[in-house]
Structures are given as C-alpha cells and as structure tokens.
Backbone bond lengths (Angstrom), bond angles and torsions (degrees), N, CA, C in turn:
res aa  C-N    CA-C-N  psi(-1)  N-CA   C-N-CA  omega(-1)  CA-C   N-CA-C  phi
1 X - - - 1.451 - - 1.534 109.33 -
2 X 1.306 116.25 145.66 1.461 118.53 -176.91 1.529 112.59 -94.17
3 X 1.303 114.01 168.14 1.459 121.64 -175.96 1.525 112.19 -74.12
4 X 1.319 117.26 -11.40 1.458 119.65 -178.57 1.526 111.85 -85.21
5 X 1.315 116.98 -55.28 1.458 120.17 -170.66 1.521 113.99 -69.14
6 X 1.312 118.25 -26.54 1.460 120.96 171.48 1.528 110.47 -102.22
7 X 1.300 116.38 -38.47 1.462 120.29 -179.05 1.514 113.40 -63.99
8 X 1.341 116.96 -23.84 1.461 119.62 -178.02 1.519 111.62 -59.36
9 X 1.337 116.94 -28.68 1.466 119.90 177.90 1.533 110.39 -63.67
10 X 1.315 116.40 -38.92 1.468 120.25 179.28 1.530 110.78 -69.53
11 X 1.338 116.97 -42.23 1.467 119.79 176.45 1.530 109.95 -59.76
12 X 1.329 116.63 -43.75 1.469 120.93 -179.17 1.519 111.52 -64.19
13 X 1.330 116.40 -42.04 1.464 119.78 178.73 1.532 110.26 -62.28
14 X 1.325 115.56 -44.36 1.462 120.32 -178.92 1.531 111.28 -61.29
15 X 1.326 116.55 -45.85 1.463 118.80 179.17 1.519 111.61 -70.56
16 X 1.326 117.84 -28.67 1.455 120.11 173.48 1.519 111.66 -64.86
17 X 1.321 116.46 -36.03 1.466 121.07 179.80 1.524 112.72 -77.76
18 X 1.332 116.53 -43.63 1.466 120.60 -173.19 1.523 113.82 -101.30
19 X 1.321 117.11 -9.51 1.452 121.05 178.24 1.516 112.88 86.78
20 X 1.337 115.86 167.90 1.466 119.98 178.74 1.522 110.51 -72.48
21 X 1.303 115.22 175.33 1.460 120.53 178.00 1.511 113.67 114.66
22 X 1.358 117.58 13.62 1.465 119.75 177.20 1.523 108.35 -62.66
23 X 1.313 114.93 130.23 1.461 121.08 -178.39 1.528 111.63 -101.79
24 X 1.353 116.01 -42.15 1.461 119.11 -176.32 1.519 110.79 -147.63
25 X 1.329 113.84 162.38 1.461 122.30 -177.85 1.522 107.35 -137.23
26 X 1.350 115.48 143.48 1.471 119.22 179.46 1.521 109.26 -143.32
27 X 1.324 115.66 131.45 1.461 122.64 174.29 1.524 108.25 -75.32
28 X 1.333 116.90 125.30 1.467 121.60 -177.70 1.516 113.50 -95.49
29 X 1.319 117.32 -27.52 1.456 121.10 -177.20 1.512 109.91 150.08
30 X 1.327 114.98 -173.29 1.456 119.28 -176.55 1.514 110.30 -146.03
31 X 1.302 114.72 137.67 1.459 122.89 171.64 1.519 106.13 -131.94
32 X 1.326 116.00 62.69 1.452 121.92 -172.88 1.518 110.87 92.18
33 X 1.305 116.71 -45.58 1.458 122.34 175.64 1.529 108.54 -117.36
34 X 1.325 115.60 154.59 1.462 119.95 -178.78 1.530 110.35 -81.86
35 X 1.330 115.64 137.35 1.461 122.41 177.60 1.528 107.97 -107.31
36 X 1.328 114.98 125.35 1.458 121.76 -172.55 1.527 109.45 -125.44
37 X 1.333 116.72 131.80 1.466 121.01 174.54 1.528 108.81 -99.89
38 X 1.317 116.06 130.78 1.458 122.22 173.88 1.521 107.71 -112.51
39 X 1.338 116.81 136.69 1.463 122.07 179.79 1.530 108.04 -124.97
40 X 1.332 115.16 127.24 1.458 121.87 178.70 1.524 109.73 -87.49
41 X 1.310 116.17 156.98 1.469 121.49 179.07 1.525 111.61 -60.90
42 X 1.338 117.47 -28.10 1.467 120.07 -179.67 1.528 113.18 -89.03
43 X 1.352 116.96 6.68 1.459 120.86 175.69 1.519 115.81 100.61
44 X 1.342 118.36 -11.25 1.469 119.16 177.03 1.523 109.18 -60.66
45 X 1.327 115.93 149.47 1.462 122.03 177.78 1.516 108.87 -135.31
46 X 1.331 114.89 149.23 1.464 120.54 175.94 1.516 108.42 -147.98
47 X 1.315 115.75 150.51 1.464 121.57 173.89 1.519 106.89 -114.23
48 X 1.305 115.35 129.49 1.456 123.28 -178.22 1.519 107.77 -116.33
49 X 1.321 117.42 137.60 1.465 122.27 177.29 1.521 107.09 -116.42
50 X 1.340 117.20 120.27 1.463 121.69 -176.92 1.519 110.64 -132.00
51 X 1.331 115.05 155.95 1.457 121.50 177.09 1.507 111.08 117.34
52 X 1.304 115.17 168.49 1.464 120.81 -179.10 1.521 110.02 -73.03
53 X 1.330 117.62 128.95 1.466 119.43 175.16 1.521 110.18 -70.89
54 X 1.322 117.09 170.51 1.459 119.68 179.31 1.519 108.71 -56.86
55 X 1.308 116.16 143.11 1.452 121.43 -175.73 1.514 111.74 95.51
56 X 1.344 117.29 -11.76 1.450 121.26 174.29 1.514 115.59 79.56
57 X 1.313 118.91 -4.58 1.464 118.96 -179.31 1.532 109.17 -83.64
58 X 1.304 115.63 154.67 1.456 120.83 179.05 1.511 108.82 -100.98
59 X 1.301 116.00 140.60 1.457 122.11 -177.50 1.522 109.98 -107.03
60 X 1.339 117.31 157.45 1.466 119.35 174.42 1.526 109.94 -60.08
61 X 1.307 116.14 151.97 1.460 117.50 179.50 1.519 110.13 -94.26
62 X 1.318 113.55 147.93 1.460 120.81 -176.47 1.524 108.56 -150.37
63 X 1.319 115.02 170.44 1.463 120.47 177.34 1.518 108.73 -138.14
64 X 1.310 115.50 140.20 1.455 121.53 167.79 1.522 105.92 -112.82
65 X 1.314 115.56 115.48 1.460 121.71 -175.21 1.523 108.40 -106.76
66 X 1.330 115.65 122.46 1.463 121.78 -179.06 1.525 107.88 -115.36
67 X 1.323 115.79 126.17 1.463 120.68 175.51 1.524 108.12 -128.54
68 X 1.308 116.40 -176.38 1.462 119.38 178.08 1.533 111.69 -76.70
69 X 1.339 117.13 -4.19 1.466 121.03 -179.43 1.518 114.48 -113.79
70 X 1.340 117.90 -25.81 1.468 118.69 -173.92 1.521 110.97 -164.13
71 X 1.321 114.58 166.16 1.461 123.42 170.90 1.518 106.25 -122.45
72 X 1.323 116.61 125.36 1.460 121.57 -179.95 1.514 109.94 -126.33
73 X 1.325 115.79 136.26 1.460 122.31 176.31 1.526 106.84 -109.77
74 X 1.319 116.44 122.52 1.460 122.01 -174.66 1.522 108.82 -121.52
75 X 1.326 116.64 124.81 1.465 121.95 175.57 1.524 107.47 -112.34
76 X 1.324 116.47 126.69 1.459 120.44 179.28 1.523 109.67 -70.69
77 X 1.316 117.10 133.00 1.462 122.55 176.33 1.523 107.51 -90.83
78 X 1.320 116.31 98.96 1.464 121.66 -174.98 1.524 112.47 -58.94
79 X 1.322 117.94 -25.79 1.469 119.87 -179.16 1.530 112.27 -71.79
80 X 1.332 117.91 -12.74 1.465 121.03 -177.63 1.529 113.77 -113.21
81 X 1.324 117.85 -7.14 1.461 120.24 -171.67 1.525 113.43 -64.20
82 X 1.330 117.46 -49.47 1.463 119.25 -173.82 1.523 111.80 -70.98
83 X 1.321 117.13 -35.00 1.470 119.48 175.94 1.534 109.72 -61.67
84 X 1.320 116.84 -46.07 1.466 120.72 179.25 1.529 110.87 -61.78
85 X 1.326 116.57 -39.75 1.464 120.82 177.86 1.526 110.56 -61.36
86 X 1.331 116.26 -47.50 1.463 120.03 -179.69 1.527 111.93 -65.51
87 X 1.325 117.14 -38.96 1.467 119.86 178.25 1.527 111.50 -62.89
88 X 1.317 116.63 -31.93 1.465 120.35 178.42 1.525 111.85 -78.45
89 X 1.344 117.21 -34.93 1.461 120.35 -172.29 1.521 115.39 -95.14
90 X 1.328 118.65 -33.01 1.466 119.64 -174.19 1.531 113.68 -59.36
91 X 1.337 119.69 -41.40 1.476 117.77 176.54 1.538 112.32 -60.39
92 X 1.319 116.82 -33.97 1.467 120.72 176.41 1.528 109.97 -68.01
93 X 1.345 116.70 -48.13 1.465 120.34 -179.97 1.529 111.67 -61.01
94 X 1.329 117.10 -32.96 1.467 121.51 179.68 1.528 112.11 -78.38
95 X 1.328 117.20 -7.00 1.454 121.26 179.97 1.519 113.85 82.96
96 X 1.335 116.86 12.30 1.464 120.99 -177.53 1.526 113.83 -88.46
97 X 1.321 117.48 -22.34 1.469 121.28 -176.42 1.523 109.35 -142.14
98 X 1.339 116.66 159.29 1.472 119.02 175.02 1.533 110.52 -70.74
99 X 1.306 115.80 163.96 1.471 120.88 178.53 1.522 109.52 -57.94
100 X 1.348 117.28 139.04 1.465 119.61 -179.46 1.525 113.41 -70.12
101 X 1.324 116.92 -19.45 1.466 122.31 178.87 1.515 109.21 -140.42
102 X 1.312 116.38 154.60 1.461 119.19 170.17 1.523 107.88 -71.76
103 X 1.326 116.30 159.28 1.459 119.42 178.10 1.525 110.48 -59.74
104 X 1.328 117.21 -39.49 1.466 121.48 -179.67 1.527 111.04 -60.97
105 X 1.331 117.34 -41.84 1.468 120.68 178.46 1.523 110.70 -70.08
106 X 1.330 116.52 -35.87 1.461 121.11 -178.09 1.526 112.18 -63.29
107 X 1.329 117.38 -40.38 1.468 119.48 -176.19 1.525 113.61 -90.90
108 X 1.326 118.35 -1.93 1.458 119.81 -176.22 1.528 114.00 -61.15
109 X 1.344 120.97 -37.57 1.472 118.38 175.98 1.531 112.24 -58.92
110 X 1.323 116.73 -42.09 1.462 120.12 179.35 1.523 111.08 -65.99
111 X 1.322 116.77 -41.76 1.468 119.60 178.16 1.525 111.06 -63.17
112 X 1.326 117.17 -40.36 1.469 120.52 178.28 1.525 110.60 -63.32
113 X 1.335 117.37 -40.71 1.466 120.65 179.04 1.529 111.03 -65.89
114 X 1.322 117.21 -39.25 1.466 120.10 177.46 1.526 110.97 -66.55
115 X 1.318 117.22 -39.15 1.469 120.63 176.85 1.521 110.37 -65.15
116 X 1.330 117.62 -38.39 1.468 120.92 177.92 1.522 110.41 -61.83
117 X 1.321 116.68 -43.23 1.470 120.96 178.42 1.529 110.36 -58.88
118 X 1.321 116.57 -45.79 1.466 119.42 178.47 1.523 110.85 -62.62
119 X 1.324 117.04 -40.06 1.461 120.46 -178.35 1.517 111.18 -63.57
120 X 1.346 119.41 -44.79 1.464 117.87 -178.91 1.515 111.74 -73.37
121 X 1.329 117.32 -25.42 1.465 118.99 174.16 1.529 111.02 -71.59
122 X 1.326 116.91 -20.96 1.463 122.29 -178.87 1.525 111.25 -111.72
123 X 1.332 115.60 30.62 1.467 123.61 172.69 1.528 113.83 56.51
124 X 1.328 116.39 39.72 1.455 120.06 172.56 1.515 116.23 90.92
125 X 1.311 117.37 13.45 1.470 119.46 176.33 1.529 108.86 -65.23
126 X 1.320 117.02 137.97 1.472 120.81 176.05 1.527 108.32 -66.67
127 X 1.330 116.42 130.57 1.463 121.84 179.92 1.527 108.27 -117.34
128 X 1.308 115.82 123.78 1.464 121.31 177.85 1.525 108.88 -85.56
129 X 1.321 116.49 137.03 1.454 119.94 179.98 1.523 110.90 -58.84
130 X 1.313 117.17 -31.97 1.467 121.35 179.37 1.526 112.28 -67.80
131 X 1.342 118.11 -15.76 1.464 121.61 -179.99 1.527 113.28 -93.60
132 X 1.337 118.00 -3.14 1.465 119.80 179.42 1.520 109.45 -64.31
133 X 1.344 115.11 145.17 1.463 120.72 -176.36 1.527 110.39 -113.72
134 X 1.304 116.40 146.58 1.459 121.00 179.03 1.521 112.47 -66.58
135 X 1.331 118.20 -24.08 1.461 120.12 -178.36 1.530 113.02 -89.67
136 X 1.341 117.90 6.11 1.465 120.66 175.24 1.528 108.31 -64.85
137 X 1.330 118.18 132.98 1.469 119.19 -177.31 1.525 114.05 -68.39
138 X 1.324 118.76 -17.36 1.463 120.88 178.28 1.513 112.74 64.48
139 X 1.310 114.85 -149.31 1.464 121.52 -178.84 1.516 109.85 -92.22
140 X 1.316 116.12 156.57 1.456 121.98 -178.35 1.528 109.59 -89.48
141 X 1.319 116.16 95.03 1.460 121.58 -178.38 1.518 113.08 -63.20
142 X 1.332 117.83 -37.01 1.467 120.75 179.93 1.528 110.74 -66.22
143 X 1.325 117.36 -41.06 1.470 120.24 178.07 1.524 110.35 -65.14
144 X 1.337 116.98 -39.75 1.460 119.69 177.15 1.525 110.55 -61.63
145 X 1.336 117.14 -47.44 1.467 120.94 -177.82 1.523 111.07 -60.67
146 X 1.328 117.22 -41.44 1.468 120.20 179.19 1.525 110.74 -65.17
147 X 1.318 117.80 -44.45 1.463 121.33 178.63 1.513 112.24 -65.70
148 X 1.320 116.63 -38.98 1.464 121.43 179.13 1.525 109.98 -64.72
149 X 1.322 116.31 -42.97 1.470 120.94 178.74 1.518 110.40 -59.93
150 X 1.333 117.26 -46.95 1.467 120.44 179.15 1.526 111.32 -61.68
151 X 1.314 116.76 -40.52 1.463 120.85 179.15 1.525 110.67 -63.41
152 X 1.320 117.68 -43.34 1.468 121.71 -179.84 1.527 110.81 -67.04
153 X 1.330 117.62 -40.26 1.467 120.58 178.06 1.520 110.91 -64.50
154 X 1.326 116.76 -41.23 1.471 120.62 178.85 1.528 110.47 -64.31
155 X 1.324 117.21 -37.05 1.470 120.77 -179.99 1.522 111.06 -66.80
156 X 1.330 117.75 -33.86 1.470 121.02 178.94 1.518 112.12 -68.63
157 X 1.327 116.75 -30.99 1.468 121.16 -177.56 1.515 112.25 -73.63
158 X 1.328 117.49 -17.77 1.468 120.83 -177.16 1.495 111.81 -76.58
C-alpha cells in the first residue's frame, strides 16, 4: 500500500488540527516509515510519519500536538469519521449551507502528499505547493487498487 491512499488520512487530520496554509513540504528520512516536515506560511511546523510500519500492518492514525501551553495526544475514532464527514457535507450538498471549506483548503492534504512524494524522490529537497505541476504523474491508483484488492481477499480467507 502506498503512502498516499492511507497516508492521506494523516495529512487530513494534521490540516484539520492546524488549519490550511501549508507552504512547503520536505522529506526528512525514513526508519521504516517516511518522515515528512510540513511548513505553514505563518511559520507553523509539523512532522508527519506515513507508510506501513515493519511487519506490513497498518496502524490507526493519531497526532501528538505540542504547543507552548500543552501536549495533547489525539487518536482518531474511525467508527465516527464518516458520520462526521457526512454531517458536515450533506447540508452543503442539499444547498442549505455554504461549503464547510474553500476548495483550496479542501485539496491541501492531497497537494501536501504530492509534494512529499516529489521531495523523497529528490532526496529531501523542499517542495513548495505552489511549484506542483499538473503533469506530475502522482501516485499509481491502479497499483493501489490491485494491492488493496489482494489485501482484502487475503483478510477474508483468514
């Protein structure tokens, strides 16, 4: 499995916590999983760890947020995520409320993940989201779908 299709949840959680405004992304290195630094235009910084841990299993995503006032450990409750998403979006889709996010804020997790991919392919060069190109091949969705299918079939056999 690739760092995009599962890792995107971590990027989304991070931007949900710290808000939009990511300016650049840099690959820091890897110790089984990839370590990615995100830098916001206002100076905020975060380190994100994505990818399959040793043993190939995927773990729940979480965040440890450190500020000058507190340290908080947040674990996403997967059983509540989609309901919360629908509660936020359905009034917009029904035309009853404005969009909960601007389009630019909505796609920022994906842009950050694409910038991270470019950074690790370029040995840790800082990649600005504004420098991403439309002709970048991105992630291989077909390879992900094939791997995901095999993983799901193997899980059913157990």
